[in-house]
DRENLUM-146435 format. One record per atom (N, C-alpha, C): residue in one letter; y, z, x. Coordinates in steps of 0.2 Angstrom, whole numbers, plus 2048, in hexadecimal, padded with zeros to 3 digits. Layout:
AYZX/...
This chain:
M51DD8F78D/M525D8D78C/M527D8678F/A524D86795/A526D7F798/A523D78794/L51DD7A791/L51AD7578E/L51DD73788/L520D7A784/L523D7977D/L529D7577D/S52ED76784/S534D73785/S532D6C787/C52DD6A78B/C52CD6378C/C52AD5F785/S526D63781/S524D5F77A/S52AD5E776/L530D62776/L535D62773/L539D5C775/I53AD5C77C/I53FD5677E/I53CD5077E/A534D5077E/A530D4977B/A533D47775/L533D4C771/L534D4B76A/L53CD48769/I541D4C76D/I548D4976D/I548D4276F/H544D40775/H545D39777/H53DD36775/R53CD3676F/R536D3376D/R536D2B76D/D53CD2876C/D53CD2076F/D53BD1E775/T53DD2277A/T53BD22781/T533D22782/I531D2877F/I52AD29780/I526D2277C/A528D1F777/A526D1A774/A526D14778/S52BD1377B/S52CD0D780/S527D0E786/L526D14789/L521D1478E/L51AD1378C/V519D15785/V511D14784/V510D0C782/Q516D0977F/Q515D0377E/Q514CFF784/Q517D01789/Q517CFD78F/Q510CFE792/W50DD04792/W506D06794/W501D01790/L503D0078A/L4FDCFD786/L4FFCF4787/E504CF3789/E505CEA788/E504CE878F/Q505CEC795/Q505CEA79C/Q500CEE7A0/E4FACE97A2/E4F4CEC7A5/E4F7CEF7AB/T4FCCED7AF/T4FECF07B5/T500CF87B4/Y502CFA7AE/Y505D007AE/Y500D057A9/S4FAD027A7/S4F6D057A3/S4F3D0B7A6/H4F4D0D7AC/H4F2D137AF/H4F6D197AC/G4FBD187A9/G501D1C7A7/G4FDD217A2/F4F8D1E79E/F4F5D23799/F4F2D2A79D/L4F0D287A4/L4ECD2D7A8/L4F1D317AC/V4F7D307AC/V4FCD357B1/V4FDD3B7AF/A4FED3C7A8/A4FFD437A5/A4FAD487A6/P4F3D457A3/P4EDD497A3/P4EBD4A7AB/T4EDD477B0/T4ECD477B7/T4F0D4D7B9/S4F6D4D7B8/S4FBD527BA/S4FAD597B6/A4F7D587B0/A4F4D5F7AD/A4EFD627B1/W4EAD5D7B4/W4E4D5F7B7/W4E6D637BE/L4ECD5F7C2/L4EED627C7/L4F1D687C6/I4F4D6A7C1/I4F7D707C0/I4F2D767C0/W4EDD747BB/W4E7D787B9/W4E3D7B7BF/R4E4D767C4/R4E0D787CB/R4E4D7D7CE/R4EBD7E7CD/R4EED847D1/R4F0D897CB/R4EBD8A7C7/R4EDD8F7C2/R4EDD977C5/A4E9D977CB/A4E8D9E7CD/A4EFD9F7D2/D4F1D9A7D4/D4F8D9B7D8/D4FDD9D7D3/L4FCD987CE/L503D997CA/L502DA07C6/R4FCDA37C5/R4FCDAA7C3/R4FFDAF7C7/A4FFDAE7CF/A501DB27D3/A508DB27D4/V50CDAD7D1/V513DAE7D2/V516DAF7CC/D51CDB37CE/D520DB57C8/D524DB07C5/H523DAF7BF/H527DA97BD/H52EDAC7BA/R534DA97BD/R53ADAC7BC/R53EDA57BA/P540DA57B3/P545D9E7B3/P54AD9D7B8/D54AD977B9/D550D957BE/D556D917BB/W55AD957B9/W560D927B5/W564D8D7B8/P565D8D7BF/P569D887C2/P566D817C0/V55FD827C0/V55CD7A7BE/V55ED777B9/G563D7B7B5/G565D777AF/G569D727B0/A56CD727B6/A570D6C7B8/A56CD667B9/L566D677BB/L563D607BB/L560D5D7B5/V55FD627B1/V55ED5F7A9/V563D5B7A7/V569D5E7A9/V56FD5B7A6/V571D547A9/L56FD547B1/L56ED4D7B4/L56AD487B2/A565D4B7B0/A55FD457AE/A562D437A7/G565D487A3/G567D4579C/G56CD3F79D/L571D417A1/L576D3D7A3/L573D357A5/A56FD367AA/A56BD307AD/A567D2D7A7/W564D307A2/W561D2D79C/W567D29798/T56CD2D798/T570D2A793/T574D23796/V575D2279D/V576D1C7A0/V572D1879F/G56CD187A0/G566D1479E/G566D12797/A567D17793/A567D1578B/A56ED1078A/V573D1178C/V578D0D78B/V578D0678E/A573D06794/A572CFF797/A56CCFD795/N568CFF791/N563CFD78F/N55DCFB793/A55DCFF797/A559D0079D/A552D0479C/N54DD0279B/N547D0679A/N546D0A7A1/S545D087A6/S542D0C7AC/S547D117AE/P54ED127AE/P552D167AE/P550D1C7A8/M550D197A3/M54FD1F79E/M548D2279F/Q544D1F7A0/Q53DD227A1/Q53CD277A7/F53FD247AD/F53FD297B2/F544D2F7B0/S54AD2E7AE/S54ED357AC/S549D397A6/L546D367A2/L542D3A79E/L53ED3E7A2/I539D3C7A7/I534D3F7AA/I539D447AE/A53ED437B1/A543D487B5/A544D4D7B0/S545D4C7AA/S548D527A6/S541D567A5/F53BD537A5/F535D587A3/F534D5B7AA/I535D597AF/I535D5D7B6/I53AD627B6/A53FD607B5/A545D667B5/A544D6B7B0/A541D697AA/A540D6F7A5/A53BD747A7/I535D717AA/I530D757AC/I533D797B2/V537D777B7/V539D7B7BC/V53DD807B9/M542D7F7B5/M546D847B2/M543D897AE/V53ED877AB/V539D8C7A7/V536D917AB/V532D8F7AF/V52CD927B4/V530D957BB/G534D917BD/G538D947C3/G536D8F7C9/R53AD907CE/R539D8B7D5/R532D8E7D8/D531D937D9/D52BD967DC/D524D937D9/A524D937D2/A51ED927CF/A51FD897D0/A524D877CF/A525D7F7CF/A523D7D7D6/R523D817DB/R521D7D7E2/R51AD7D7E3/K516D817DE/K50FD817DE/K50CD7B7DB/V510D777D7/V50DD717D3/V512D6C7D5/A515D6C7DB/A51AD667DB/A518D607DA/F512D5E7DF/F50FD597DE/F50CD567D7/A50BD5C7D3/A508D597CE/A50ED577C8/L513D5A7C9/L519D597C5/L51CD527C7/A51DD517CE/A51FD4B7D0/A51BD447CF/F514D467CE/F50FD417CD/F510D3E7C5/L514D427C1/L516D3F7BA/L51AD397BB/L51ED387C1/L522D327C1/L51ED2C7C0/F517D2B7C4/F513D257C3/F512D237BC/A514D287B7/A513D257B0/A519D1F7AE/V51ED1F7B2/V523D1A7B1/V522D137B2/P521D0E7AE/P520D077B0/P526D047B5/F525D037BA/F52AD027C0/F528CFC7C5/G52ACF87C7/G528CF37CB/G527CEB7CB/D529CEA7C4/D52ACE37C3/D530CDF7C6/F533CE27C9/F538CDD7CE/F535CDC7D4/L530CDF7D6/L52BCDD7DC/L527CD67DB/V526CD57D5/V522CCF7D3/V523CC87D7/A52ACC67D6/A52CCC07D9/A52ACC07E1/P52DCC57E5/P52DCC47EB/P526CC67EE/M522CC97E9/M51BCCA7EC/M517CC47EA/M519CC07E6/M516CB97E4/M517CB47EA/A51ECB47EC/A520CB07F1/A51DCB27F8/H51CCB87FA/H518CBA7FF/H510CB97FF/T50DCB97FA/T507CB77F8/T506CB17FA/A509CAC7F8/A509CA47F8/A50BCA37FF/D510CA6803/D511CA680B/D50ACA780E/F508CAB80E/F501CAD811/F4FCCA980F/T4FBCA7809/T4F5CA4807/T4F6C9C80B/V4FCC9A80A/V4FDC9280D/V4FCC94814/W4FFC98819/W4FFC9981F/W4F7C99821/A4F3C9E81E/A4ECC9F820/A4E8C9981E/L4E9C94819/L4E6C8F817/L4E7C8A81D/Q4EEC89820/Q4EFC86826/Q4ECC8682C/R4ECC8E82C/R4E9C90833/R4E0C8E833/T4DEC8E82C/T4D6C8C82C/T4D6C8582C/G4DAC8082D/G4DAC7982E/G4DAC75827/I4DBC79821/I4DCC7581C/I4E3C7381A/P4E4C6C819/P4EAC6A818/P4EDC6D811/V4F3C6E810/V4F7C7280B/V4FEC6F80A/W4FFC6D803/W505C6A801/W509C6F7FD/R50DC727FE/R511C777FA/R517C767F7/E518C787F1/E51FC777EE/E520C7D7EA/G525C827EC/G525C897E8/G51FC8E7E9/L51DC8F7E3/L516C937E2/L511C8F7E1/D511C897E2/D50BC847DF/D50BC807E7/F503C807E7/F501C7C7EE/F4FCC787ED/V4FAC747F0/V4F4C6E7EF/V4F0C6F7F5/V4E9C707F5/V4E4C6E7F9/V4E0C687F7/P4DCC657FC/P4D8C5F7FB/P4D4C5F7F4/T4D2C667F3/T4CDC657ED/T4D1C687E6/G4D7C6A7E7/G4DAC6C7E0/G4E1C6F7E1/K4E4C717DB/K4EBC737DB/K4EAC7B7DA/W4EEC7F7DC/W4EEC877DC/W4F6C897DA/S4F7C8D7D6/S4FDC917D5/S4FDC987D6/V502C9C7D9/V502CA37DA/V506CA57D4/V503CA97CF/V506CAA7C9/V507CB27C9/A50BCB57C4/A50CCBC7C4/A506CC07C6/A500CBF7C2/A4FBCC37C3/A4F8CC27CA/C4FACBF7CF/C4F8CBD7D5/C4FDCC27DB/S502CC47D9/S507CC77DC/S505CCE7DF/G4FFCD17DD/G4FCCD67DF/G500CDD7DE/L505CDD7D9/L509CE37D7/L503CE77D4/R4FFCE57D0/R4F9CEA7CC/R4F6CED7D2/Y4F4CEA7D7/Y4F0CED7DD/Y4F4CF37DF/V4FBCF17E1/V4FECF67E5/V4FFCFC7E0/I502CFB7DA/I503D017D6/I4FCD067D6/A4F7D027D4/A4F1D057D3/A4EFD097DA/S4F0D077DE/S4EFD097E6/S4F3D0F7E8/V4F9D0E7E5/V4FED147E9/V4FDD1A7E4/T4FBD197DD/T4FBD1E7D8/T4F5D227DB/V4EED1F7DB/V4E8D227DE/V4E9D257E4/G4EDD217E9/G4EDD237F0/G4F1D297F0/S4F5D2A7ED/S4FAD307ED/S4F7D357EA/L4F2D357E5/L4EED3B7E4/L4E9D3C7E8/F4E5D387EC/F4E1D397F0/F4E4D3C7F6/A4EAD3A7F8/A4EDD3D7FE/A4EFD457FD/Y4F1D477F6/Y4F3D4D7F4/Y4EDD527F5/L4E6D4F7F3/L4DFD537F2/L4DCD537F8/N4DDD4F7FD/N4D8D4F804/N4DDD5180A/Y4E3D51809/Y4E7D5380F/Y4EBD5880E/H4EDD5C813/H4F1D62812/H4F8D60815/S4F8D5E81B/S4FFD5C81F/S502D5681C/T509D5781B/T50CD52818/T50DD4B81C/P50DD4B823/P50CD45826/P505D41825/R4FFD44824/R4FBD40822/R4FBD3E81B/R4FDD41817/R4FFD40810/R502D3A810/L508D3A813/L50DD35813/L50AD2D816/A506D2F81C/A503D2A81F/A4FDD2681B/F4FAD2A817/F4F5D27812/F4F8D2380C/V4FDD26809/V501D23804/V504D1C806/A507D1B80D/A509D1580F/A503D11811/L4FDD13813/L4F8D0E813/L4F6D0B80D/S4F6D10807/S4F4D0E800/S4F9D097FD/L500D08801/L504D037FF/L502CFD803/V502CFE809/V501CF780D/V4FBCF480C/V4F6CF780C/V4EFCF480C/V4EECEF805/P4F0CF27FF/P4EECED7F9/P4F3CE77FA/V4F9CE77FD/V4FCCE27FF/V4FACDC802/I4F6CDE808/I4F3CDA80C/I4ECCD880A/A4E9CDC806/A4E3CDB802/A4E4CD67FD/N4E9CD57F9/N4EBCD17F5/N4ECCC97F7/W4EFCC97FE/W4F0CC3802/W4E9CBF803/L4E5CC5806/L4DFCC2808/L4DACC1802/R4DBCC37FC/R4D7CC17F6/R4DACBA7F5/A4E1CB97F4/A4E3CB27F2/A4E0CAD7F7/Y4E0CAE7FC/Y4DDCA9801/Y4D6CA9800/G4D2CAE7FF/G4CCCAE7FE/G4CACA97F9/I4CDCAA7F3/I4CCCA87ED/I4CDCA07ED/V4D2C9D7F1/V4D4C967F2/V4CFC937F6/M4CCC987FB/M4C7C947FF/M4C1C947FC/L4BFC997F8/L4B9C997F3/L4B9C937EE/G4BFC927EC/G4BFC8C7E7/G4BFC857EB/H4C3C857F1/H4C2C7F7F5/H4BBC7D7F8/L4B7C827FA/L4B1C817FD/L4ADC807F8/S4ACC827F1/S4A8C817EB/S4AAC7A7E8/D4AFC777EA/D4B1C717E8/D4B4C737E1/M4B8C787E0/M4BCC7B7DA/M4B6C7C7D4/K4B0C7D7D8/K4ACC817D2/K4ACC877D1/L4AEC8D7D6/L4AFC937D5/L4B5C957D7/A4B7C9B7D3/A4BEC9D7D4/A4C4C9A7D1/A4C2C947CE/A4C9C917CA/A4CBC927C4/G4C7C977C1/G4C9C987BB/G4CBCA17B9/V4C8CA27B4/V4CACAB7B4/V4C5CAE7B8/D4C0CAC7BA/D4BCCAE7BF/D4BFCB17C6/H4C5CAE7C8/H4C8CAF7CE/H4CBCB67CD/L4CDCB87C7/L4D0CBF7C5/L4CACC47C5/I4C4CC37C4/I4BFCC77C4/I4BDCC97CD/Y4BDCC37D0/Y4BBCC47D6/Y4C0CC87DA/G4C7CC77D9/G4CDCCB7DB/G4CCCD27DA/W4CACD47D3/W4CACDC7D3/W4C4CDE7D6/I4BECDB7D7/I4B8CDD7DA/I4B9CDD7E1/F4BECD87E4/F4C0CDA7EC/F4C4CE07ED/F4CACE07E8/F4CECE57E9/F4CACEC7E8/G4C5CED7E4/G4C1CF37E3/G4BECF57EA/F4BACF07ED/F4B8CF17F4/F4BDCF47F9/V4C3CF17F8/V4C8CF37FD/V4C9CF97FB/M4CBCFB7F6/M4CDD037F4/M4C8D087F7/I4C1D067F6/I4BBD097F8/I4BCD0B800/A4BDD05803/A4BED0580A/A4C3D0A80C/L4C9D09808/L4CED0C80B/L4CDD1480A/F4CBD16804/F4C9D1D803/F4C3D20807/A4BED1C809/A4B9D1E80D/A4BCD20814/I4C1D1B817/I4C4D1D81D/I4C8D2381D/G4CDD23818/G4D1D29816/G4CDD30816/S4C7D30814/S4C3D36813/S4C0D3981A/R4C0D3481F/R4BED36825/R4C2D3B829/W4C9D3A827/W4CED3F82A/W4D1D43826/Q4CDD45820/Q4D0D4A81C/Q4CFD5181E/D4D5D5581C/D4D4D5C81E/D4CFD6081A/A4CDD6681E/A4C7D6981B/A4CBD6D817/P4C7D6E810/P4CBD7280B/P4CCD7980D/T4D2D7B80C/T4D3D8280C/T4D5D86807/P4D2D8C805/P4D3D90800/P4DCD917FF/H4DED917F9/H4E5D937F8/H4E6D9A7F9/E4EBD9D7FC/E4ECDA47FD/E4F0DA67F7/V4EDDAB7F3/V4EFDAC7ED/V4F1DB47EE/R4F7DB67EC/R4F8DBD7EE/R4FADC07E7/A4F7DC67E5/A4F8DCA7E0/A4FEDCC7DF/T501DCB7D9/T508DCE7D8/T505DD57D5/S50BDD97D5/S50ADE07D2/S50ADDE7CB/A506DE47C7/A506DE37C0/A50CDE57BD/S50FDE17B8/S514DE17B5/S514DE67AE/S519DEA7AC/S518DED7A6/S51ADE97A1/P517DEB79A/P518DE7795/P51FDE5793/S524DE9795/S52BDE8793/S52DDE3798/K52BDE279F/K52DDDD7A4/K52ADD77A1/S524DD679F/S520DD079D/S524DCC797/T526DD2792/T529DCF78C/T531DCE78E/G533DD0793/G53ADCD796/G539DC7799/R534DC679D/R534DC07A0/R532DBA79A/A52EDBB795/A52DDB7791/A532DB578C/D538DBB78B/D53EDB9788/D541DB478C/R541DB5793/R546DB0797/R543DAA797/S53DDA9797/S539DA3798/S53BD9F791/A53BDA378B/A53DD9F786/A544D9E786/Q549DA1787/Q54FD9F788/Q550D9978C/A54CD99792/A54DD93796/A54BD8D794/A545D8D78F/A542D8878C/A547D85787/A54AD8A783/A54ED8877E/A555D85781/L558D87787/L55ED8478A/L55CD7D78D/A556D7C78F/A554D76792/A553D7178D/V551D72786/V552D6E780/V558D6D77E/A55CD7277F/A563D7277C/A568D6C780/L566D6D786/L56AD6878B/L567D6278A/T562D60788/T560D59787/T562D56781/L564D5A77B/L566D58774/L56BD53774/P571D54777/P576D50777/P577D49778/W571D4777E/W572D41781/W570D3B77C/P56AD3B778/P56AD36773/P56FD3576E/M573D3A76C/M579D39768/M57FD3676B/L580D38772/L584D35776/L584D2E777/A57DD2C778/A57CD2577A/A57CD20774/K57BD2476D/K57BD21766/K583D1F766/S587D24766/S58FD24766/S591D1E769/L58FD1E770/L591D18774/L590D11772/G58AD1176F/G587D0A76D/G589D09767/D58ED0D763/D590D0B75C/D597D0875D/V59AD07763/V5A0D02764/V59FCFB763/P5A2CF975E/P5A1CF175D/P5A2CEC763/P59ECE8765/P59FCE476A/P5A3CDE76A/Q5A8CDD76F/Q5ACCD676F/Q5A8CD1772/L5A6CCD76D/L5A2CC776F/L5A6CC1772/P5A4CBE777/P5A8CB877A/P5A8CB3775/A5AECAE774/A5AECA976F/A5ABCA3773/L5A4CA3771/L5A0C9D774/L5A2C96772/A5A4C9476A/A5A6C8E769/A5ACC8D76D/T5B1C9276E/T5B8C90772/T5B6C8E779/I5B1C9077C/I5AFC90783/I5ACC89783/A5A7C8777E/A5A5C8177E/A5A9C7B77D/H5AEC7C778/H5B2C76777/H5B8C7677C/G5B9C7C780/G5BDC7B785/G5BBC7778B/L5B5C7578B/L5B2C71790/L5B2C6A78E/G5B4C69788/G5B3C62786/G5ACC61786/A5A8C65783/A5A1C65783/A59FC6077E/R599C5C77F/R596C5877A/R590C5C778/F590C5F771/F58BC6376F/F584C5E76E/A57FC61770/A579C5D76F/A575C5F769/T574C5A765/T570C5A75D/T569C5C75F/S566C59765/S55FC5B766/S55FC5C76E/P55BC60771/P55BC62778/P55BC5B77D/P560C5A781/P560C54785/P55AC53789/S555C5878A/S550C5878F/S54BC5D78D/H545C5E790/H540C6278F/H542C69790/W548C6A795/W54AC71797/W54DC75792/Q54BC7B791/Q54DC7F78C/Q54DC8678E/P551C8A78F/P552C92790/P54EC9578C/A54CC9C78C/A548CA0789/A54CCA7788/F552CA7784/F555CAE783/F555CAF77C/Q554CB577A/Q554CB8774/Q557CBE772/G559CBF76C/G55CCC5769/G564CC476A/F567CBE76B/F56ECBE76C/F571CBE764/R578CBF764/R57BCBF75E/R57ECB875E/Q580CB4763/Q581CAD762/Q57FCAA769/A57FCA3767/A57CC9E76C/A57EC9776B/R580C93771/R582C8C770/R57EC89775/R57CC83774/R578C7F779/R57BC79778/F57DC7677D/F581C6F77D/F580C6C784/A583C66785/A582C6278C/A589C5F78C/V58BC60793/V592C5F796/V591C5779B/V595C5279A/V594C4E79F/V59BC4E7A3/P59BC507AA/P5A1C507AE/P5A4C4A7AE/V5ACC497AF/V5AEC447AE/V5ACC3F7B3/D5AAC417BA/D5A9C3B7BF/D5A2C3B7C0/D59EC3D7BC/D596C3D7BD/D593C3C7B6/Q58FC387B3/Q58CC377AD/Q586C3A7AD/A583C3E7B2/A57DC437B2/A580C497AE/P57DC4B7A8/P57EC507A4/P57DC577A7/V580C5C7A4/V57FC637A6/V57DC657A0/E577C6879F/E575C6C799/E577C7379A/A57AC76794/A57CC7D795/A579C8078F/F578C87790/F577C8C78B/F57BC9278B/I57DC94787/I582C9B787/I581C9E781/A580CA6782/A57FCAA77D/A582CB077D/A583CB4778/A588CB9778/A583CBF775/Y584CC5779/Y580CCA776/Y584CD0775/G583CD4770/G586CD976F/G581CDF76A/D583CE676A/D57ECEA767/D578CE9769/Q577CEA771/Q571CE7773/Q56CCEE773/G565CED772/G560CF1771/G559CED772/E554CF2770/E54DCEF772/E54DCE876D/G54BCE3772/G54ACDC76E/G551CD876E/S556CDB76F/S55DCD876F/S561CD9776/E55DCD977C/E561CDA781/E562CD4785/M568CD3788/M569CCD78C/M564CCC792/I564CD3796/I561CD379C/I55ACD679B/A555CD079A/A54ECD4798/A549CCF79B/H543CD279C/H53FCCF79F/H53CCC879B/A53DCC8794/A53BCC3790/A540CBD790/N545CBE793/N54ACB9794/N549CB579A/A54ACAD799/A548CAA79F/A54CCA379F/V54DCA17A5/V551C9B7A5/V54CC947A3/V547C957A4/V542C8F7A0/V53DC9379C/R53CC90796/R537C93791/R531C93793/P52DC99793/P526C9A796/P521C94791/G51DC91794/G519C8C790/G51CC85790/T522C84792/T524C7D793/T520C79796/P51DC73794/P518C6F797/P51BC6D79E/G516C6E7A2/G519C6B7A9/G51EC6F7AD/A520C757AA/A526C787AD/A523C7C7B3/Q527C7C7B9/Q526C807BF/Q52BC827C2/V52DC897C3/V532C8B7C7/V531C8A7CF/L535C857D2/L533C847D8/L537C897DE/W53CC8C7DC/W53EC927E0/W545C957DD/R547C9A7DE/R54DC9F7DB/R550CA27E0/R556CA27E0/R55ACA67E5/R561CA97E2/D564CAE7E4/D56ACB17E2/D570CAF7E6/V575CAB7E5/V57ACA77E9/V581CA87E6/D586CA87EA/D58CCA77E8/D58ECA07E9/R58FC9B7E4/R591C947E4/R598C937E3/P59CC8F7E7/P5A3C8E7E6/P5A3C897DF/I5A9C8B7DB/I5AAC887D6/I5B1C857D4/G5B5C897D8/G5BDC867D8/G5C1C867D2/A5BFC8C7CD/A5C1C8C7C7/A5C9C8E7C8/A5CCC8F7C1/A5D3C917C2/A5D4C997C5/S5D0C9D7C3/S5D0CA47C5/S5CACA77C9/L5C5CA17CB/L5BFCA47CF/L5BEC9F7D4/D5BDCA17DA/D5BAC9E7E0/D5B2C9C7DF/T5AFCA17DE/T5A7CA17DF/T5A5CA47D8/L5A0CA27D7/L59BCA57D3/L595CA87D4/P592CAE7D2/P58CCB17D4/P587CAE7CF/V582CAA7D1/V57DCA87CD/V576CA77D0/K571CA97CC/K56BCA77CD/K568CA07CD/E566C9D7D3/E566C967D3/E55FC947D3/W55DC907CE/W556C8E7CE/W554C867CF/R54FC847D1/R54DC7E7D1/R547C7E7CD/I546C7A7C8/I541C7A7C3/I53FC737C2/R538C737C2/R535C6B7C0/R532C6C7BB/I534C677B6/I531C657AF/I52EC5E7AF/G528C5E7AF/G525C577AF/G525C547B6/T529C4F7B6/T52BC4B7BD/T532C4C7BE/A536C517BA/A53DC517BC/A53FC587BF/D543C597C4/D545C5E7C6/D54CC607C4/Y54EC667C2/Y553C687BF/Y557C6E7C5/L55DC6F7C6/L560C737C9/L564C787C3/A563C7E7C4/A566C837BE/A569C887C2/W56EC8B7BE/W572C917BF/W571C957B9/H572C9B7BA/H570CA07B5/H576CA77B8/W579CA97B4/W57ECAF7B5/W57FCB37AE/Y583CB97AF/Y585CBD7AA/Y58CCBE7AA/A58FCC07A4/A596CC27A4/A595CC879F/I598CCE7A3/I598CD479F/I5A0CD679F/G5A4CD4799/G5ACCD679B/G5AECD07A0/T5B1CD37A4/T5B4CCF7AA/T5B0CCE7AF/H5AACD27B0/H5A5CD27B6/H5A0CCD7B5/L5A0CC87BA/L59BCC47BA/L596CC57BF/T58FCC57BE/T589CC67C3/T583CC27C1/A57FCC17C6/A578CBE7C4/A574CC47C6/N575CC97C7/N570CCE7C9/N56ECD37C3/D568CD37C1/D567CD77BB/D568CDE7BB/Y568CE17C1/Y569CE97C2/Y570CEA7C1/L574CE57C4/L57CCE67C4/L57ECE57BD/G57BCE07BA/G57DCDE7B3/G57CCE47AE/K575CE77AF/K574CED7AB/K579CF37AC/L57BCF37B3/L580CFA7B5/L587CF87B1/W589CF07B2/W58FCF07AE/W590CF17A7/T58ACEF7A4/T589CF179C/T589CF779B/A586CFB79F/A587D0479E/A58DD0579F/W592D047A4/W597D057A6/W59DD037A0/S59CCFD79D/S59FCFB797/S59ED00791/R599D01790/R596D0578A/R598D0D78B/L598D10792/L59AD15792/L5A2D17791/R5A5D11792/R5ADD11792/R5AFD1078B/R5AAD0E785/R5AAD0D780/R5AED0777E/H5ACD02783/H5AFCFB782/H5A9CF677F/G5A4CF977D/G59ECF4779/G59BCF177F/D596CED77D/D591CEA781/D591CE3780/G596CE077E/G598CD977D/G596CD5784/S592CD1784/S590CCD78B/S58ECC6789/M58ECC178E/M58BCBB78E/M586CB9794/V582CB5792/V57ECB1797/V57FCAA797/A580CA879D/A581CA079D/A57BC9D7A2/V578C987A0/V573C957A3/V575C8D7A2/L575C8A7A9/L576C837AA/L571C7F7AD/A570C797AC/A56AC757AF/A56CC6F7AF/T56CC6B7B5/T56CC647B5/T567C607B9/R565C5B7B7/R55FC577BA/R562C557C1/I55DC567C7/I55FC547CD/I55DC4D7CF/G563C497D0/G563C427D1/G563C3F7D7/P565C397D8/P565C367DF/P56AC3B7E4/G56FC3D7E1/G573C417E6/G570C487E8/G56AC497E5/G567C4F7E9/G56AC567E5/E568C5B7E8/E56BC637E6/E572C627E7/K575C607ED/K57CC617ED/K580C5D7E7/A57EC587E5/A582C547DE/A580C597D9/A57AC5B7D7/A578C5F7D1/A57DC667D2/R57EC687D8/R581C6F7D9/R589C6E7D7/K58CC687DA/K592C667D8/K593C667D0/R58FC637CC/R58FC637C5/R58FC6A7C2/L58AC6E7C4/L58AC737C2/L590C787C1/G594C787C8/G59AC7B7C8/G59FC797C5/M5A0C727C4/M5A5C6F7BF/M5A4C727B8/V59FC737B6/V59DC767B0/V59EC7E7AF/G59BC817B4/G59AC887B4/G5A0C8B7B7/G5A5C877BA/G5AAC8C7BC/G5B0C8D7B6/P5B1C877B1/P5B5C887AD/P5B2C8D7A7/I5AAC8D7A7/I5A8C927A2/I5A9C997A5/A5A8C9A7AB/A5A9CA17AD/A5B0CA47AE/A5B6C9F7B0/A5BCCA07AF/A5BFCA27A8/Q5BCC9E7A2/Q5BECA079C/Q5BDCA6799/V5B5CA879B/V5B3CAF79A/V5B8CB479D/A5B9CB37A4/A5BCCB97A7/A5C4CB87A5/E5C7CB47A3/E5CECB47A1/E5CECB7799/S5CACB6795/S5C9CB878E/S5CACC078E/H5C8CC5794/H5C8CCB793/H5CECCE796/
């Protein structure tokens, strides 16, 4: 009955299941997701004798957790946030199983149920900081080795060549693979909770340090071979071979302290009469039906909340209100990469007291869904593949703007190099009257607006200006002179 209820819940949320599978197929970091459910099933099968010895009684109060999971899924759906939807779906599966088989049986397979959470692709937000830490360590180690290094952002140059820390060098793949396998290893080889937690912590820390050493070793290998080795795709192969040896060593060390296997204590239950068995089966069927029924309303609710027509910002009014000079062609090679918008404007503004232009891109979003989301990984401040484009640094800050109704503006501030020119860029979102540069807050404000049936009309603004003789200070002043009026007009229009 538990399997049947999970199958029906999966059918109800088939779009969320499809998004999971799509990410497993498209992102190598999360391809292990295909193995999670079979592994969980195998872990449950290992405890089959213990499960037979437990009286399976439906746990009706757990239905409240099914409802909470459905509510969390709805919030994720109206915010167009895949991870909350996917975690909530797995939580629905777990709660439905506990509700049908009862808490006593669920305790026997608690780890197997929790292991299902590894199926959710999660961790992309760690890529940027992990890249920065990898670059920090590599440059530090090279300097300690006596090799001169010139660094700018995630790029650095040694006497024999130039290197860059890219997303594949962040080590996230290593960490996720290590923690997933490490958790399984700890469960199978240790019985005490402290030992299990200690090994899981070790499987989290070791791949991070190993990735730093890998990056340093690859640069050293390229440097010592005069860029004949590890300078191309082969450095990825070397990296995985190195990681494989690290993981073998980690598990070999962990095996030295594994607990001796102990047989599970299985207590026989008294034989049940046919009438009692039939009664339990009926109650299990009722619990399974109720779990499915508690899941049904949420997709319909999410759809109804998404049917509210969005109120889109008047982009033309905002642009003309600045006295903007519209660019018939891009003034520079800088171009943001946003897609799925309902409207967009790209123009240049020349502040009165400064002839250096500020290039602006503003786009309005509404009826957001897959492929038409304002906050998405595919959207970027600089278009991927732009010749010679480098992101030197990025930070979240509040910048003074001195607009009519706003003193400061929360922005993501970027320094970008395109060819030989450096640009300072600002980037933020407007959801109703709320201005934020934080992707997660932006998603939450979008969900809150849709839950109140105000629609999901939103705007993204990206400004960039070339850094000239006045440096970042002068560029920041120009951005504030243009960004302030844009933010104030959006806030005052709601």
